[in-house]
DRENSESE-978883 format. One record per residue (C-alpha): residue number from 1; x, y, z. Coordinates in steps of 0.001 Angstrom, whole numbers, plus 500000, padded with zeros to 6 digits. Example, Ala and Ser with C-alpha at 12.3 -4.5 7.8 and 13.67 -1.06 7.14 Angstrom:
! residues 2
1/512300/495500/507800
2/513670/498940/507140
***
This chain:
! residues 875
1/622879/210342/259308
2/620927/209342/256288
3/621542/211376/253167
4/618791/210700/250710
5/618458/211579/246951
6/615080/210303/245404
7/613001/210013/249153
8/613233/213634/250860
9/614561/214669/252994
10/617316/213767/254798
11/617206/212261/258320
12/619361/212338/261512
13/618365/209667/263740
14/619725/209991/267617
15/620280/206935/270001
16/617514/207952/272666
17/619159/205454/274972
18/615751/203387/275173
19/616957/200544/272721
20/615736/202959/270026
21/616122/206043/267488
22/614325/209820/267230
23/614431/211410/264244
24/615726/215454/264636
25/616925/216754/261548
26/614821/219623/261323
27/616442/220525/265272
28/619916/220205/264012
29/619915/221566/261060
30/618467/225013/259331
31/618885/223404/256099
32/619941/219695/254149
33/620825/219318/250584
34/618265/218608/248141
35/619267/215357/246194
36/622240/214024/248999
37/624466/211551/247703
38/626887/209927/250165
39/628215/211663/253564
40/630987/211874/256122
41/631533/212800/259172
42/634843/214353/261102
43/636432/217401/262622
44/636977/219973/259964
45/637910/222613/262481
46/640021/220956/264969
47/637070/222171/267927
48/636350/218611/269048
49/633007/218109/267487
50/631773/216210/264327
51/631468/218416/261037
52/629244/216272/258178
53/629938/217004/254716
54/627227/215727/252275
55/627492/216484/248168
56/624520/217405/245699
57/624931/217797/242079
58/625040/221453/241571
59/627397/222146/238225
60/630691/223372/238785
61/630176/226677/236612
62/627313/229031/235712
63/626949/227241/232447
64/626794/223834/233533
65/624195/225287/236457
66/621767/226844/233499
67/622196/223413/231719
68/621165/221262/234746
69/619967/223057/237740
70/615728/223570/236803
71/614496/226632/239293
72/613008/225978/242252
73/609181/226675/242197
74/608397/229418/244727
75/605147/227591/245971
76/606526/224060/245949
77/609467/225096/248179
78/607015/226900/250766
79/604883/224056/250793
80/607571/221563/251688
81/608668/223689/254109
82/605070/224205/255959
83/604625/220337/255709
84/607921/220254/257824
85/610147/218898/255239
86/612678/220916/256141
87/614779/223506/254166
88/616523/222195/250925
89/619133/223716/248772
90/620551/221953/245368
91/623914/222290/246505
92/626890/220596/248800
93/626126/221083/252287
94/629028/221473/255023
95/627659/221847/258373
96/629825/222633/261161
97/628631/221584/264671
98/628301/224848/266896
99/627383/223245/270744
100/626211/226457/271986
101/626628/228086/275450
102/627981/225610/278098
103/631115/223657/278484
104/634442/223813/276563
105/634567/221355/273528
106/638595/220665/274369
107/640177/218714/276780
108/642057/221224/279465
109/645922/221238/280792
110/646307/218335/283452
111/648827/220175/285671
112/652451/220103/285782
113/654999/217465/285077
114/654696/214605/282965
115/654773/210867/282296
116/657632/208562/280789
117/656676/207870/276975
118/654141/205934/275930
119/652880/204972/279655
120/649231/203982/280077
121/647073/205776/282445
122/643117/205553/283336
123/640472/207537/284100
124/642433/210854/283433
125/641642/213953/280894
126/638947/215695/279828
127/637198/215342/276549
128/633888/217404/275251
129/630334/216763/276110
130/628489/215074/273031
131/626377/217054/270711
132/623719/219149/271744
133/625272/219083/275565
134/625492/222849/276159
135/623074/225289/277528
136/622184/226635/274012
137/621616/223153/272435
138/623723/223098/269975
139/623086/223036/266230
140/624978/222705/262299
141/625968/225885/260935
142/625570/225143/257108
143/628597/227061/255767
144/629521/224888/252142
145/629065/228234/250277
146/631795/229963/252006
147/633990/226850/252125
148/633918/226568/248521
149/632770/223334/247830
150/629388/224094/247237
151/629631/222978/243071
152/630863/219786/242193
153/628993/218330/239944
154/627065/215315/239860
155/628838/213912/243230
156/629416/210695/245253
157/631763/209909/247926
158/633026/212779/250248
159/636183/211450/252163
160/637308/213633/255417
161/640877/213220/256437
162/643995/214520/256721
163/646172/214303/253087
164/649403/216724/253477
165/649543/216081/257372
166/648985/219745/258316
167/646759/218981/261179
168/643617/219914/259391
169/641026/217420/257446
170/640849/217998/253810
171/637768/217357/251787
172/637788/214675/248624
173/634566/214322/246598
174/634334/212289/243676
175/632391/212969/241347
176/630444/212295/237507
177/627513/210758/236119
178/627465/208724/232923
179/624807/210857/231369
180/623209/214039/232297
181/620541/212580/233598
182/619297/215853/234638
183/619996/217858/231389
184/617079/220422/231116
185/616797/220471/227317
186/616678/216846/227225
187/613971/216520/229824
188/612162/219254/228648
189/612137/218976/224737
190/614221/215813/223936
191/612270/213460/225777
192/609135/214912/225002
193/609686/214755/221586
194/610142/211199/221293
195/607177/210602/223229
196/605130/212691/220710
197/607117/210773/217739
198/606469/207351/218596
199/607544/207299/221753
200/609861/205203/223685
201/610020/201765/222274
202/611850/198344/221774
203/611427/198699/217782
204/612600/202136/218267
205/615489/201976/220616
206/617517/198261/220929
207/618283/198931/224453
208/618584/201237/227101
209/621998/202970/226232
210/620568/203436/222623
211/617855/205849/224333
212/620224/207189/226780
213/622768/208036/223947
214/620138/211111/223354
215/621743/212680/226879
216/625000/214441/226815
217/627981/213100/228319
218/630339/215199/230469
219/633172/213754/232042
220/634730/215757/235199
221/637777/215825/237402
222/636775/214563/241619
223/637599/217165/243477
224/640057/217804/246593
225/640176/220928/248656
226/642735/221951/251010
227/641812/222557/254476
228/644347/225378/256592
229/641854/226009/259357
230/639962/229161/257548
231/637786/229200/255167
232/637248/229041/251964
233/639164/225828/251015
234/641789/225403/248604
235/641333/223461/245287
236/644010/221592/244869
237/642381/219156/242427
238/645082/219382/239354
239/648336/220447/241995
240/647809/217249/243913
241/647625/215096/240456
242/643847/214502/240496
243/643203/216108/237344
244/641863/212867/235466
245/638317/213371/234193
246/635924/210489/234302
247/633133/209254/235954
248/633843/208557/239838
249/631569/206937/242736
250/632761/205392/245377
251/636699/205671/247476
252/638123/204768/250125
253/641889/205519/252083
254/644006/203641/253621
255/648343/204039/254084
256/648829/201408/251119
257/653043/201867/251234
258/653035/202496/255448
259/654671/205569/254769
260/652475/207635/257120
261/650094/209437/254789
262/646900/208077/253020
263/646456/206730/249523
264/643504/206445/247400
265/641490/204078/245982
266/638812/205469/243555
267/636062/203514/241491
268/635360/204764/238195
269/632503/203958/235765
270/633643/202330/232267
271/637424/202574/233392
272/639783/200339/235497
273/639645/201619/239229
274/642335/204456/240307
275/644725/204150/242768
276/646968/207350/243928
277/650034/207433/246183
278/650481/210013/248230
279/653829/211576/247806
280/652971/213836/251043
281/655832/212010/253263
282/658342/212646/250532
283/657127/216391/249949
284/656706/217881/252824
285/658098/217600/256282
286/654426/217529/258342
287/654748/214760/261548
288/652052/212314/261942
289/650455/210000/264288
290/648589/206510/263276
291/646402/204581/265814
292/645085/201428/265168
293/642367/200187/267789
294/642683/196877/269128
295/638964/196143/270224
296/636815/193384/272143
297/635931/190029/269689
298/633281/191499/268700
299/634255/194846/267461
300/637714/194238/266670
301/638555/197386/264806
302/636855/199447/267570
303/634398/200946/265839
304/632757/203683/267972
305/635737/204706/269592
306/636948/208460/270039
307/640371/209885/270802
308/641977/213442/271598
309/645322/213748/270951
310/646744/217049/272336
311/649901/218686/270858
312/651108/221907/270710
313/648124/223721/272346
314/646151/222135/270053
315/643509/219053/269823
316/642598/217023/267037
317/639713/214885/267561
318/638166/211559/265789
319/635815/208808/265806
320/636064/205436/264345
321/633989/205421/261625
322/635422/203475/258859
323/632257/203006/256491
324/632466/206631/254958
325/631698/208393/251916
326/629333/206057/249111
327/629071/202366/249360
328/632889/202329/250692
329/634926/201525/254013
330/638705/203381/254609
331/641035/201491/256524
332/640373/201324/260239
333/643053/203628/261637
334/642929/206666/263316
335/645505/209137/261040
336/646391/212437/262927
337/648568/215329/260614
338/650357/217208/263293
339/652380/219654/261210
340/655682/220787/262752
341/654480/219397/266064
342/657141/216494/266665
343/655968/214948/269965
344/651934/214701/271311
345/651687/215532/275194
346/648318/213312/275263
347/646301/210915/273875
348/642719/210110/275225
349/641062/207123/274270
350/636845/206343/274938
351/635824/203158/273731
352/632212/201502/273283
353/631234/200293/276778
354/632333/203165/278966
355/636020/202406/279573
356/638659/204830/278795
357/642736/205550/278532
358/645140/207640/278503
359/648984/207829/277127
360/650945/210726/278102
361/654455/211827/276204
362/653894/209925/272606
363/656255/210231/270220
364/655124/211383/266470
365/655926/209503/263388
366/654253/206094/264729
367/651661/203789/264472
368/650446/203182/267841
369/648080/200164/268945
370/645648/201008/271618
371/643957/197500/272853
372/640923/197998/274963
373/642024/195302/277144
374/644290/197626/278964
375/641528/200687/279324
376/639844/200737/282739
377/636330/201658/283464
378/634961/205236/283504
379/634630/207920/280303
380/637079/211113/280715
381/636037/213856/282636
382/634678/216898/281087
383/635840/220763/281874
384/633854/223139/283576
385/633097/225333/281385
386/634113/229353/281530
387/632177/232106/283089
388/629719/233380/280239
389/629325/237169/279147
390/626279/236562/278294
391/623233/235351/280671
392/619496/234353/279321
393/617259/237450/281121
394/614987/235595/283317
395/612240/234143/282503
396/608827/236264/282614
397/611309/239742/283120
398/609781/240364/279312
399/606283/239800/278120
400/605751/237202/275371
401/605749/239770/272813
402/606259/237955/269157
403/606970/239180/265821
404/604201/238023/263417
405/605015/238293/259805
406/601683/238349/257274
407/601826/236377/254776
408/603144/238098/251661
409/605476/236502/248507
410/607345/239468/246724
411/608496/237065/244368
412/604912/236708/242714
413/605250/240301/241390
414/609004/241010/241231
415/610551/237790/240063
416/613990/238812/239793
417/614250/240177/243018
418/617387/238675/244708
419/615737/238564/248378
420/612012/239790/249730
421/611329/243309/251197
422/608376/242560/253336
423/609902/241115/255844
424/612208/243393/258010
425/611035/244199/261421
426/611006/244624/264275
427/612446/247669/264998
428/613515/248723/268678
429/614057/252115/270614
430/614463/252811/274218
431/613913/256103/276596
432/612458/256637/279613
433/608833/257788/278343
434/606667/258047/281962
435/609427/260703/283631
436/610585/257824/286292
437/614370/257336/285592
438/614019/253925/283925
439/614036/253053/280763
440/611396/251586/278662
441/611434/250130/275440
442/609436/250619/271939
443/608760/247369/269541
444/607488/247621/266025
445/604976/245539/264807
446/604784/243767/261678
447/601483/244820/258673
448/598361/243627/261108
449/600390/243632/264325
450/600540/246815/266128
451/603808/247801/268105
452/604222/247301/272028
453/605590/249819/274367
454/606896/247740/277401
455/607354/250161/280162
456/610126/249035/282642
457/609070/249146/286597
458/611179/249173/289654
459/611346/245288/289607
460/613106/245238/286945
461/610375/243782/284861
462/608854/244788/281814
463/605150/244963/280997
464/602942/245787/278227
465/601598/249536/278504
466/597919/249486/276034
467/598040/252260/273667
468/595170/252507/271553
469/596793/254421/269144
470/599293/251978/268584
471/596008/249415/267770
472/594325/251878/265610
473/597359/251651/263527
474/597839/248203/263421
475/597689/247878/259478
476/600858/250025/258981
477/604026/247718/259293
478/607024/249467/261595
479/610219/249626/260243
480/612211/252271/262117
481/611491/254209/265315
482/612531/256983/267469
483/611827/258387/270975
484/612819/261848/271136
485/611319/265030/272673
486/610046/266929/269772
487/608153/269725/271275
488/610286/270668/273929
489/607933/269364/277036
490/610266/267445/278600
491/608887/264048/277712
492/609554/261494/274735
493/607670/261182/271788
494/607447/258691/269039
495/608378/258865/265462
496/607653/255593/263291
497/608751/254831/260213
498/606387/252962/257670
499/607988/250556/255382
500/607266/247301/253786
501/607098/245840/249716
502/603346/244359/249943
503/601459/247904/248845
504/601502/249685/246061
505/603839/252296/245508
506/602248/255410/247262
507/599663/253946/248843
508/598663/255555/252511
509/600178/252859/254822
510/603884/254127/253275
511/602566/257488/255365
512/605295/257703/258487
513/603498/258131/261908
514/604069/260754/264697
515/602901/259978/268362
516/602767/262948/271257
517/603467/261413/274751
518/601013/262679/277791
519/604305/262199/280106
520/603000/259062/281161
521/603777/256976/278497
522/600269/257007/276752
523/601086/257915/273163
524/598122/259393/270799
525/598898/260070/267242
526/599226/263728/265731
527/598184/263203/261861
528/599363/267150/261193
529/602651/267344/262516
530/604123/265415/259468
531/603942/266620/256103
532/602218/263761/253640
533/604889/261709/252400
534/604395/257963/251443
535/607907/255997/251043
536/608397/253263/251663
537/610936/253968/255143
538/613626/252277/256981
539/615400/254155/259365
540/614908/257781/261404
541/617615/259855/263168
542/617415/263031/265189
543/619963/265586/264109
544/619815/269607/264566
545/620639/270474/261027
546/619194/273774/261230
547/620814/274917/264646
548/617965/276535/265848
549/618134/273690/269566
550/615796/271700/268492
551/615683/267987/267165
552/614860/267647/263837
553/614750/264583/261795
554/616314/262361/258567
555/613844/259931/257150
556/615906/257479/255085
557/614085/255975/251701
558/614873/252330/250685
559/613445/251154/247213
560/610017/251993/245670
561/607380/249196/245862
562/607031/247162/242981
563/609670/248892/240958
564/613032/247754/242074
565/615885/249092/242110
566/614075/252671/241755
567/615376/254356/245103
568/612730/255799/248005
569/613232/259702/248718
570/614900/260485/251750
571/613168/263478/253660
572/614839/266352/255853
573/612170/267084/258310
574/612816/270713/259980
575/611327/270998/263331
576/609585/273890/264551
577/610022/273686/267872
578/606280/272597/268647
579/606281/269219/267238
580/605612/270219/263639
581/607590/268912/260938
582/608289/270691/257059
583/610095/268358/254443
584/612876/270442/253277
585/612338/270517/249379
586/616148/271917/248735
587/617950/268921/250430
588/617868/266737/247115
589/621364/265377/247174
590/620501/263052/250052
591/620172/259287/248557
592/617489/256981/248912
593/618044/253152/248523
594/618972/253482/252205
595/619348/250357/254570
596/620844/252184/257306
597/622581/255787/258676
598/624361/257140/261493
599/625448/260667/262621
600/628614/261806/263601
601/631694/264077/263312
602/634049/262323/261127
603/636416/264512/260710
604/636712/266385/263930
605/635570/269959/262875
606/632367/270045/264762
607/630324/269359/261844
608/627958/266303/262049
609/628502/264160/258910
610/625515/261941/257733
611/626912/258565/257054
612/624677/256245/254939
613/624621/252442/253714
614/622154/250735/251259
615/622084/247433/248621
616/624105/247696/245575
617/625794/251441/247342
618/628690/252343/248853
619/629171/254081/252078
620/628345/257464/251439
621/628823/260479/253478
622/626881/263679/253555
623/627287/267118/255581
624/624286/268916/256063
625/624671/272810/256611
626/621248/274286/257164
627/619193/273422/254068
628/622220/272477/252234
629/623811/269050/251493
630/627151/268158/250291
631/628536/264930/249563
632/631859/264038/251201
633/632075/260544/249810
634/634719/260592/247443
635/637091/263003/250809
636/636706/260014/253037
637/638244/257551/250273
638/634630/255638/250219
639/633936/255891/246720
640/634444/252198/245677
641/633021/250920/248688
642/629968/249438/247044
643/628198/246052/248745
644/624933/244985/249923
645/625299/246799/253042
646/622343/246212/255657
647/623588/247945/258835
648/626180/250556/260361
649/627766/251374/263575
650/630071/254210/264157
651/633262/254227/266833
652/636716/254368/267950
653/637407/251040/267235
654/640578/250821/266925
655/641670/253555/269905
656/643393/256078/268054
657/640815/258965/268560
658/638849/259231/265784
659/635902/257202/264514
660/635990/254459/262512
661/633110/252499/260780
662/632184/248821/260705
663/629486/247162/258584
664/627076/244410/258098
665/626634/243087/254779
666/625616/240074/252554
667/628549/237768/254198
668/630525/234976/252002
669/628693/232357/252416
670/626398/232910/249417
671/626017/231715/246175
672/626891/235494/245001
673/630067/236282/243990
674/631643/239600/243777
675/635107/241376/244148
676/636914/244333/243357
677/638159/243309/240438
678/635151/241353/239128
679/632233/243198/240365
680/628493/241960/240893
681/626535/243820/238743
682/622553/245216/238014
683/621514/246440/234688
684/617673/247876/235342
685/615917/248698/232570
686/612390/247780/230592
687/614038/245734/228234
688/610778/244217/226788
689/609288/247605/226743
690/606167/246268/229058
691/606587/249131/231301
692/607986/247559/234378
693/611592/247878/234853
694/613674/244219/234943
695/616250/244382/236880
696/619268/242140/236253
697/621967/240829/237882
698/625190/239764/236447
699/627962/237615/237915
700/631682/237605/236426
701/632645/234187/235014
702/636369/233810/233209
703/636266/237684/232049
704/632485/238254/230986
705/629361/238811/232313
706/626346/236412/232284
707/622829/236583/234057
708/622644/234587/237157
709/618901/233723/236926
710/618545/230651/235100
711/616236/230808/231677
712/613302/230284/233679
713/613283/232930/236003
714/614443/235357/233413
715/611183/234342/230995
716/609084/234203/234037
717/609821/238441/233748
718/610387/238759/230018
719/608619/235616/228506
720/607962/237195/225055
721/611794/238356/224994
722/613644/235428/226623
723/611500/231934/225255
724/611458/233161/221867
725/615309/234241/221870
726/616512/231039/223590
727/614042/227882/222608
728/616840/225751/224430
729/618515/225811/227951
730/621761/225292/226648
731/621417/227971/224431
732/620906/230632/227261
733/623787/228852/229551
734/626508/229972/227116
735/625156/233096/226704
736/626886/236248/227834
737/624807/239207/228822
738/625497/241445/225728
739/624018/238333/223869
740/621133/238427/225687
741/620105/241621/225920
742/620301/244132/223025
743/624245/245928/223641
744/622329/249392/222720
745/619734/248293/225877
746/622694/247564/228133
747/624558/250854/227672
748/621022/252587/228317
749/620353/250763/231908
750/620732/252104/235048
751/623869/250376/236264
752/624759/249262/239699
753/627521/247052/241597
754/628648/245359/244564
755/632302/245093/244947
756/632348/243605/248339
757/629934/241096/250027
758/632447/240631/253555
759/631136/242137/256730
760/633768/245374/257395
761/635032/247646/259302
762/636923/250684/258025
763/639959/252254/259642
764/639951/256099/259938
765/643425/256703/258800
766/644007/260760/258743
767/640771/261342/257373
768/640629/258420/254427
769/639230/254715/255090
770/640472/251889/254816
771/638498/248736/254371
772/639057/245560/255953
773/637240/242345/256068
774/636127/241358/259631
775/637409/237763/260321
776/636380/234702/258418
777/633841/233626/260988
778/632098/236449/261123
779/631455/235757/257207
780/628925/233006/257467
781/625752/234550/257308
782/624419/238457/256576
783/624508/241235/259498
784/621717/242944/260593
785/622514/244495/263321
786/625830/245234/265499
787/626203/246499/268649
788/629763/248150/270298
789/630886/248107/273578
790/633438/246738/275719
791/631809/243556/276609
792/635338/241741/277466
793/636112/244379/280055
794/639514/244974/278624
795/639324/248753/277587
796/638823/248114/274184
797/635918/247607/271968
798/633928/244476/270746
799/631566/243865/268275
800/628337/241771/268417
801/626835/240703/265068
802/623326/239473/264878
803/622023/238455/261803
804/620578/236001/259500
805/617481/235885/256541
806/615237/233369/255186
807/613875/235902/252606
808/616307/235273/249457
809/615544/233518/246422
810/614909/229731/246924
811/618149/228866/244220
812/620072/231272/246898
813/618995/229973/249887
814/618651/231111/253594
815/621563/232814/255342
816/621327/231135/258728
817/624742/230276/260018
818/624905/233147/262412
819/624268/232389/266334
820/625294/236049/267593
821/629148/236337/266450
822/631089/238541/269306
823/634718/239901/268408
824/636980/241015/271235
825/638927/244193/269809
826/642549/244055/270011
827/643363/247394/269683
828/644491/246547/265681
829/641751/243321/264870
830/639098/241129/265676
831/639701/237811/267976
832/636447/235463/267631
833/635066/234020/270708
834/633012/231099/270107
835/629063/231132/271253
836/630141/227925/274274
837/632750/230886/275863
838/630825/234378/275526
839/626994/232560/276184
840/624693/234630/274089
841/623017/231916/271993
842/620541/234246/268792
843/619527/231661/266306
844/616908/233108/263967
845/616644/235996/261979
846/617838/239153/264253
847/616769/242413/262670
848/617739/245212/265830
849/619401/245241/268726
850/620031/247407/271671
851/621680/248017/275300
852/619273/249436/277971
853/619631/249615/281558
854/617688/247862/284007
855/615859/249566/287547
856/618417/247374/289433
857/621323/249076/287637
858/622096/246430/285294
859/622870/246543/281382
860/620771/243935/279003
861/620639/243231/274813
862/617732/243372/273128
863/617318/241852/270159
864/613907/241894/267507
865/613640/238767/265950
866/611376/238803/262572
867/608590/236801/262576
868/609794/235517/266487
869/609654/236505/269866
870/611723/239159/271328
871/615085/237740/273255
872/617203/239787/275657
873/620547/238852/277651
874/622197/240446/281008
875/625873/241118/280468
***
């Protein structure tokens, strides 16, 4: 692994076993750091795979970030990605390895009995496959923001080691640069002024120090993050005695006093080096094991050796790589914290060159010496993988349909959007369209691409049935779809929602479409069946809200293109029973800004409620009775559930007989921060009086609100206001919201909040909902689609979460850490199942998912991926 600063990008060279190396960073990492410094690799989550920490230089506070971090130019960012440089983020990255479906990474039990203490055994035990060995291939998921370690100033040496011996490796990062070389005021103004008034000459500046004195200097403390096995990690720098502020770079650890814990030696600029004695051995009761390797004559410390320590039902994995951090080398020992565990079941080691050995029943609290001379030929056997729940659909069963996005940049029109709204497909809909008793599949297309009807045949294959009507409407973007019998002729007709952000508001290409089925699966558009409304929509559901026996429709609107956050209208379409629909003008109580909604009887009164979700909105509940719409959000206890909700599902999740909710959100692996006590806020107003809405996002910091946007970003939207009011970056960086904008205008602005970013489930407790965050493993990315099903066949509903999104502002970066998350229901909560166990592997940007039955009696899960191929799995 090579971390690059001035030369981009980072490189990962894999040994190709042919005497050379192959560079494969783009295959293994969805994104990397931009200005990478040092590097360390260790198993942070105790899954017996190496994880990677690479620091960058992001300021530790919003003020520092605005002083030092320039905006990431969108055009440059896109160009670098197209040229193969990969996605790069200006922040620390923490890459967790996900091996994908395949063999378990942990050694498995060895049967009954034990061996005498310390007695050597050879050629036994099991260890994980190397990275990439699983059937899914394996890649890294970057979780630095969720871990809370993304912003540690100009950083150098990361060290991943268990400093408190609790069984989890912690993260130490050295930080500080004597002069703020990336100070934006100096870069754009001071340096430019010096050049224009005589230049940087020896007569003007005696030496570089005299010139550098024009730059600011900001001493910082180093950072220590305690790992407890969940995310986020806890910043314990002050609590552990590391609060001294200065400028540090190189660092190394060693057990200097032989008391069983790791001490720290840190190199400081313009100060003596620091030596920190670790008091863990005296202040806690945690146990430990140290292992020293006695290698060959040409590799005395056993560099490259791998160990697996099995104790208390856990596996602790390490590799001998003394060179770590930034130009530093640590003591060449394995330090294994054990927490409360007093004895070790098994220690397995693989030596470079293909030999191995195993020790069993090893006491804790000792330094163990392992000698390569006692090893025997052969690697430690790998375990047999468990039977997966999911298996990819056989090749050739699905046609090679791939969703193709057209090239449109939302940010060129609306600079303050948090993400693009023009790349949202594909949608999916299922039903038997030709009356043969077998389910078929509709897949929506992007603008310029017709949707496709996949007609399932008795051989369990899905060939595409040509549809001239779809080709004629290829210019529309398909956002939502529904197959239903609109006209009572016993075949399924098709409604397609048009939605995007590319066309101007009111464009003909936002008109929804209704297609009549001829009974054989061939569709023709019925232009007079729908009223004329040109709103950017999201989703459509059928509900007989007038109780006349035919399906009526509810069509959700999202936002007016080019005018975020102005909501698009949501429509009630009343069916006359013959497939002709009328928009009800009296149904004005339904909101726009909808991402998804469901219809269900939440309170068991025999009446169906409409449950909606959206960005900058609460989960809301409405009851539609004929033409009347009544909001019941407060009655269900959901008033304060504001989130960035993407999707919604309704089911009895805890088996108590009532309906619960589960909703997909942004997740916690993001630079955005929100909580009920400090919500994320949005103020929308034409602040600069140029006839366009300015949506200003504000974040809380130390009790006050500040604009999220960098000065350049805000100035691109409101140049006359920002550039004249804030001549320097530092002045803008320290200005709270009420100093950036007139207080009267802030009061007049539309206001929105986000209290939750977590993916959540809502427990129905006697008709009122209680919100619960899903497990931390489900918070690494946004969730765009949820499937509720008993996948584990234990009688309890499970949750399958699909997500990811590359459409964020470059400063936010992509949400790309999801590969398909399965949470097994326990009746009272959720148990995370790793991909290697359940078998589903779904990288990419999932936008939709559903289950359909095959002609052979199987059930398959189909998922639509933005700008990528349709995927399906048998379960």
